[in-house]
N, C-alpha and C positions, 0 to 999 in steps of 0.2 A: 039342713039348716041347724038342727040340734047338735050335730057333730061339730060344726063351726063354733057354736056358742060354748060347747063343752071345752074346746081347745082354748078359747079366749078366757074362759073361767079359770083355767089352770095357771095362767100367768097373772101374777098379782103385781102390785106396785113394788118398786125397788125402794127400800128404806135405807137412808144413809145415816149411820149411827155416829159418824165422825171418827171411828176407830180405823187404823190403817188395815188394809186388806191382809189376810193371812197369806204368808208366803212360805214356801218350803225351802229349806236350806239344802243345797247340794254341795257335796264335797268334791274337790277336784280329783281327777283320777290319779292313782299312784303312779310314780314314775316307772318307766319300763325297767324290768330287772336288768342288771348289768349283763353284758354279753359274756359268755363263758370263754375262757382262754382257749386258744387252738389246742387240740388234742396233742399234737406233736410237741408242744411246749410244756405240757403238764408233767409233773412228777407224781409218783405214787406216795400219798400221804403216809402210808404205813412205814415207809423208810425213815420218816422224820418223827414218829411217835415216841413219846416218853411219858413216864408216869410221874405225877406230882400229887401227893396226898390222895392216892386212889383214883385220880382223874387222868385222862389222857390229854396231854398238850402236844403241840407239834413244834419242834425246835430245828433251827438251821443256823449255820454260820456262812459268811460270805466267802468267796474264793480267796480273798486276800487274808482271811482270818481275823480281820479287824473288828467285825461286828458279829454279835450273836443276837438272834431274834427268836420269837416264839409267837404262836397263835394259841390263845387260850379260848377253846371252843365257845362260841356265842357270847364272848365277853369282850375281848380286846386282842389286838395284834400289836407287838411292839419290838423295839430293838434297843440295844445298848452296846457300849464299847466292850469288846471281848476282855476277859480276864478281870472283870469286876472293877475296872477303872472308875474313879469317882467323877469323871467329867466326860462328856461326849466329844468335845473338841470340834463341834460343828459351828462354822461361821454363821452368825445370826441367831444362835440359841440364846435364850434369856439367861441372865446372871443367876436368877433364883426362881423357884416355883414353890407352891405349897405342897408339903409331903402329906402322907396319909393321916398324920396327926394334926395337920393344919399349921405346922411350923415352916418357916422359910428354909429351903434347902437348895443345894446346887443340883440342877437337872442332870440325871445320868441315864435317861431313857427318852425315847420318843414313841408314842403309841396312838392308835386310833381305836376308840371304843366302838362297840356295836352300833350305838345310837347317837354318837356325838362326833365332834370335830377332832381332827388330830391335835395332839398337844405334847409338850415336853413335860416330863414328870420325874419324880424322885422315887425310885423303888429300892426296897431292901434286897440285899443279896439272897438268892442268886438272881432275882429279878426275871429277866427274859432269857437267862442262860441256864444251863443244866447245873444242878447242885454238884454233880460229879461227872467228869468226863467232858468230851468235846462233842457238840452237836454235829450231825451230818452236814456236809457242804451242799448248799443249793447252787448249782452251776449257773453261769451266765445264761440269760435268755430262757430260763426254765421257771415255771410258775408252780408254787405250792398253793393249791386251792382246796381248803378244807374248813369245815365247821363255821361257815358264814364269813370267811375272810380269804384273801388271796395276797400273796407276796411274791416278788421277783427281784432278781439282781441283774442289772445291766451295766456293762463297762462304761457306757457314755453317761448314764444318769445316776447310778448308785442303787440303793435299796428302795423299793416301793412296796407299800402295803395298803389295802383297802378293805373296808367293811362292805360286804355284798348288800347288806340291808340299807344302810344310810347312803352308800356310794361315796362316802367321805374317805379320804386317804392322804398319804404323805409320800414324798420322795426325798431322799437325802443322801448326801455324801459329805466328806470332810469340808468341801467347798461351800455347802449351803443346804437349805431346806426349802421345799415347796409344799404347800398344803394341798396336794393333788396326787392322785395315782397315775403312774405312767405304765400303760400296757406294753407288753413285749411286742415289737412290730411283727406283723404277719410273716414277713420275709426273713426274719431273724434265723440264723442257723441253729 
């Protein structure tokens, strides 16, 4: 009997103070990391490495030679018209963007930063091209996947780059721009 009274004595009255109950905030799970490109489609990043101010960047040109692109490790991946042309010539590109100084400029590049959405930008020469020489060609249906980014070139869709962290990307050709990465098909040669 004393055990039963002891158990009843431990439970006291519930007091309502009028304050909302304490809840714990849960964060949604992070999205699954992007699937790695098929091994047979990947190229060796070493073949595309170049030095810029003591840092390694990865440069490539498209098979047509029309576009030059670079992956700046853990910062951005972007492309521009080869030869330092002042305009991209992409259908649907904006007429102007803000440059690094905040001034209106004609966009001459397209890029995807590590943590942001793809965007058109105005970059000073050499921008995403090599200061001297021509970058190595990235063949059709091959993927350059280095330093938190991946890029590929496909005959049907054009150039495509993506941030592995944000999973944001772009695909473009002279005919237009899409704010999404297009993976090389598994059955591509």
